[in-house]
Every structure is written in structure tokens, then in C-alpha cells.
C-alpha positions, 0 to 999 in steps of 0.5 A: 621537271625543275619543279620536281627536281629542285625540292628533292635536290635541296632536301638531299643536299641539306641532309648530306651536308648535315651528315658530313658536319656530324662526321666533322664534329665526331672527328674533332670533338676532342679539340673543341669540347672543354675549351670554353669556346663561345657559341658564335665561334663554334657557329662560325667554325661549323659554317665554314666547315659546311661550305668546305663540304660542298664539293663532297656533298654536291655530287652525292645530292645530284645523284640521289635527287636525280635517282628519286626524280626519275624513279618516281616518274617511272614508278607512277608510269609518267615516264612511260606516258611521256615516251608514248606521247613521242617525248624522248628521255633526252628531251625530258632531261633537257631542262635538268641538263641545262640546270646541272651544267649551270651548277657545274659552272658555279661549282668551278667558280666556287672551287676557285674563288670561295673554297680557298677562303672558307678553308683558310677560315675553317682551319685557322679557327680549328688550330686556334681552338686546339691551342686554347687551354682546356677548361678546368675540371678536376676529377677525383681519384685520378692525377690531373695535369690540366694546370701547367706545371702542376699535377693534382690528385684529389681523393674526393670532391663535392660536386655541388660546392666544388670543394676538394678533399685530401689534396696532393699537389706535385709542382713540376714547373721548375727544371729540377729533379726535386719537385715540390709536394703540397698536401691539404685536407681540403681546398677549392679551385677558381679563376680570376675575373680576367681568366688570366690566373688560377686561384688555388685555396688550400686549408690545413696542410704541409709544404715540402720542397727540397732546395738542393743546389749541387753535390757540394758547396752552400745549400747542398743540404737545404730543404723547406717544410711548412705547415699552414692553416690556409694558403692561396696559390696564384698560377698563371693560366690563360684560357681565353680564345685567341684567333690565329692570323690567317696569313700562315694558312693562306700560304698553304695550297688549300688557300690558293686559287688557280693563278696562285697555284700555277705561280707556286708550282712554277716557282718551286719547279724552277728551284728544284731544277736549279738545285738538281742542275747544281747537284748534277754539275758537282757530280760530273766535276767529282773525280772518278778513280782519281781522274777528273774529267771536268774543271768546275768554276763559277760565273756569277755564282753559276756553276760552269763545267770545262772539259779537261783534255784527255791524257794521251798514253802509249798503251792503256793501263791494265788495272787487273794486273796492277790490282793483282800485283798488290798484297792482300792488305793493299787490295783490302785498303783499295776496296775499302777506300773505293767503298767509302768514297762511293758511300760518301758521295751517295750520302752527300747526294741524298742529304742535298736531295732532301730539300728537292723531295720536300719541294716535289711534295709541295709541287704534287700537293699544289698540282692536286689542288689545281686539278681538283678545281675542275673535277668537281664540275665533271663529277656533277655531270657524271653523277647526273647522267648516272642517277637520271638514267638509273632512276628511269631504269629501276623505276623506284622512287622514295627514299628506299632503293635510291638511297641504297644505290646512291650510297653504294655508288658514292662509296665506290667513287670515294674509294677510287678517288681517295686511292688516286689521291694518295697515289698522286700525293706520294708520287707513285702516279702522275698527279693528273692520273690520280686526280682524274681516276674516279671520273675516268672510272665512272664516266663509262658507267654514265654513258652506258646507263644513259644509252640503255635508258634512251633505248629502253634496254633491259639492264636489270632483267636477269632473264635477258642476261641468262639468255645471252649467257646461254646463247654464248655457250650454247645452252638451252632456253625456254621461251615465256610469252603472254597474251597481250591486252593491247596489240598495235601490230595485229597478226595477219594470217597470210603474213604469218604463213609467209614468215613461217615458210621463209623460216622453214626454207632458211632453217633447211638450208642451214641444216644441210650446211651443218649436217655435212662434216667438213675436213679440218681445212674446210672447217677453218677456211670455207665454212661460213658458220657464223653468218648463217647462224646469225641470219637464222637466229635473227629470222626466228626471233623476228617471227616469234616476236610477230606471233607474240602479238596474236590474240589466239592463245594456241598460236602463242603457246606454239610460238613458245615451242620454238627453240633458241638457235645456239650460236656458240663461241666456236663459230664466232671464233672461227669467223674472226680472221685473226683467231681463225689463223691462230687456231688453224696453224696452232694445231693442238688448239685448232684440233680441240676446236675442230673436234668440239664443234662436232657436239655443237653441230649436232646440237644446232641440227637438232634445234633447226629440225625442231624449228622446221617442225614447229613452223609447219605446225604454226602453218597448219594452225593458220590453215585450219588443218587438224586444230584439235590435234594441234591443241592437244 
């Protein structure tokens, strides 16, 4: 199993990392192209980016590799051969489970120890590349602003020699509303050897510059005009790549391990609690309607509240009478004063809470990064227990259907994970709910598929779901049986006849029960509908399954004549004690259920009658009575 799984896992992992690298390149191509970056700088950036994509690529690679591995085993009947030899699916998966557990443990240490350093290196290189000046590439017919402080327009350009024709230069490097304008018939652009300056050589042109210095005084009408044969302009321009310091990025949440994240969260939370307590203390000390309830004092810069004793009054003040005794202008002044006071208090509190909001955002960011240290390991396990059972169920290998299923599941996982992340980041949900949302959504799917694969259940068999749906709503089903080439449990005549006699007797008893029309009270209180129907249905299905092993085509054809016994939702409803009471005492609902049961009872009676008739025909066939008639 390991020899089969490992090559596919390595192949899919490399492919997924390559695809994510291409997505990274398309996203940041404008920040990298035209910067004059050397090959080793780009290689280093892509190496760190590839390491940073491992948390996203690892679960998808495990899902796809496990799907392909078990799909190939199922497609080539090897999985069936293993099960026939008494080897369960769990035992087949045992070595891979141990391997995935080791991968999950390694993923945790990678998230905690390696990923923070690689992300610091990657983002440092990326930001360094962004701050590097673009390589000079003057295009014709447009205004080029790549040279700092200058806008250059070129009418035509010789691509082979790099010569520029009909050049117009606008100098905007000085803080003045009167820029310099330089024209030239032709020119060339180059850089010095140390790439610290741009050398601009111009031929046959003019230089216009307005030297106005104010509205009055010396020099207010001064200007400059110069005609030249050739001119050289040196412009400072540093296009070399400079690597930024890693320390600024190490202080961010992406560059910290678990202990550093916990330390930062505790420190920031302590500051938030301190600021919040200070704001609350000052709000309590503020006077309300001119009355101060607390006295604010400071003990070693720590605010302290002291309660002011209440003023005893002979009788309480009637504020309404005082307010009504005022004139209209006085009332308006009182209301405006109260509103201004409340507005000022709210604005002051909001202004002071800005720092708390930033700190809370920092706490959430660090909390998300802390929780993500553990989610990758669980995601690896979940995707394996989705991919391996699913491959055993669909039994399709290769790169076709497994890739489609893997992409659908991973997109579903990514959407849920991204939604939870944004909800936690913005503070709408607690951090642990948002980060663990995707794992909580996919874990039941993994448990369900594993259970179905271990028990060889038909998950993607449409007929089984149609039968279940029709059984639930009391629909009609048609049986489909085929003669088996290899039979383990052969059909014996005496056993088959005994089963048919027992089925007839049981069906007759249930038929007599359903032929009686009970009263409303009897229907809800004393009619064991569901238990009898379930027993009849189970007995019928076991009998049909036994007859399906027969080598006599006539018996198989007759077994297909057995109907499915309807077990409608009505009988399951009244078998539930709580639902029974609700329907019984809720007269309109109970009446609808009671009268609709007439139709279901008639249907069940017809099915039971047919079961009795077909069972008798099967008995006659085994007894050799009128074979020609039965065949007809």
C-alpha cells in the first residue's frame, strides 16, 4: 500500500505546489517584472513561496492521492480480492493511516517552526522587490513617468539602436507650478556603470524654464531660454535591489511560533483590559445631570474611584415640574446642552476606543494564526478519511474522475475555510469558531464515507435512494433480480417453502390488522402499525434475498413479482410518542393524518394481498404443482 500510495502522493503534491506557484506568479507579476531582479533572487523568492504553500497543497495532495490509490484498487478488483480473503478495509488502510498520522505530526512542527521563518523571508523579498525601481523602458507615443521628477514624451524610437526622436521632457522635480520644458530633435538614454544615475544625451533642442519667484520684488519676471547643440543631463536613479531587514516582518503574526503568539496575545489583552478599565473608571466618575456619584483620584498613576455620599433631601425633586415651569427658549437650551454633553461623551469614548479596536484586531490575527497551527494536521487526517473510502466506493482510478471530485471537495473546503477566516478576522465570530469551521464541516463527511466503505454500503447507487424515497412516501417499486453465476448460499426447497409459509402467515395477520378501520382514539392510542409493518417488510426482504440465490429462472422471475411493503411516514409519525401526542391533541393536524391514513391503509392491504398470492405461487412451484401454468 505504501509503495502504491507514495509515488502518487509525491506526484500530486508537486503538481499542486506548481499550480499554486503559478497562481502566486500571476498575482505578483506586476511587482516582479521590470525590476531588474537577478535569477538567484527570483529563485529564492519562489523557493520560500513554495514552502509557504505546503499547508494548502498538503491536504489536497493527500485527498487526490488516496482517491487515486483506492480507486485503482477498486477498478482492478484488487480491493474485492482483499476483502474476499478476509482482509477488512481498515486493515488495508492501516499502513497508510500510520503514514498520514506521521505526516500530520510533521505538518504541525512545520507550521510552528518552519513556516514562520519562510513567510518572513518570502514577504521580505517581495516587499524589497516592490521598492526596487522599475527598469527603464521608454515607449513611443506615450508620456513616460519612470524617471523620478521627469515626464518624458517620445514621438518615435529606433528599437535596434535605442535612439529617441522628437523628445519633450517636463521637469516636475521641484515644488513649483512652473515646470521646466526641454525639447530635442533626438536623444539617447543610458545608465552609469554603478547604476546610480541616468545619463540623458539630447541633440538640437531648446530649454524653457520660468524662474518666477513671487508676485513682486526681484526676479518676478525672470525666465530662461536656451538653444543647444547637444546636452547631457545626469539624473539620480538607484535601480539596484536592496534587501529589507527581516526584523520588521518578524514582529508580525506570520513570523511567530506558538509561544510567541501566546505571549503577544497575553500582552495585548492586558493592555486592552487596562485601557478599557481606565475608560470605564472615567465614565463612572463623570457627573450625570450635574451630580457626581464618584470622586476620581490616582494612586501611582492608577485611577481610583471613591463613592460620594448621597445628599439627603426632604422630598424628591420633581424634574417634570421644573422643566414645565421653564420658557420655550430655556427648555430648548436645556435639551441642546444635554445633547451636546452626551455627544461629547460618546465622541470622546469612541476616540479612545480606536486604540482598543486596533489591539482587538491584532489579538484576532494572532489568535487565528495560533489556531491554524493545529488545523493543518487535522485537515490531513480528514482528507485522507474522505479520499480513501471515496476511492473504494467509486472504484475509478487514474486522473479523470478523482481529480474532478478532489477539486470539488477542495473548493468546498476552501470556500468554507475562507468564510470562517473572514468572520473571525472581522470579529463577527469567535476565533476558534471561524478557524475550525471547515474541519467541523468536513469531519462528518469523512466519518460517513468511512462507515459506508467499511460496510460496503451503496453510497452512489441511485436505485437504493429511489427505493428509500418511495418507501418513505409509500411509492411503488419494481424489483430487479438477476441469476447469479456463483452462489454461496444455495436454495433448499424445504427452507424456501418454510419461509414462504411464514411470510404468508405474517402477511395475513398484518392484513387483518389493517383491514379494520379504527376510531380516531384507537388510531393514535392502541394501533401498533409501524412495528408490524417493519416486521413484515424485513421478513419479505430476507425471503426475496434468499430466493435470489436460486438457479431456477422461474423462481427468480416469481421473486421479482413480490411488491415492496409501504411504510409511509404516517405510521412512523404515530409510532413516535411525542409526535403522536401532538397529532392527537392538535385536532386539525390529527384529523388530516387520520383521514389520509385511509388511503395508505388501502394501499398496504393491496400489497399484503399480493405478497400472499405470490408466496403461494412460489410454494406451488417448489411443490411441482402446475409448473406450466406458473411459467405462463
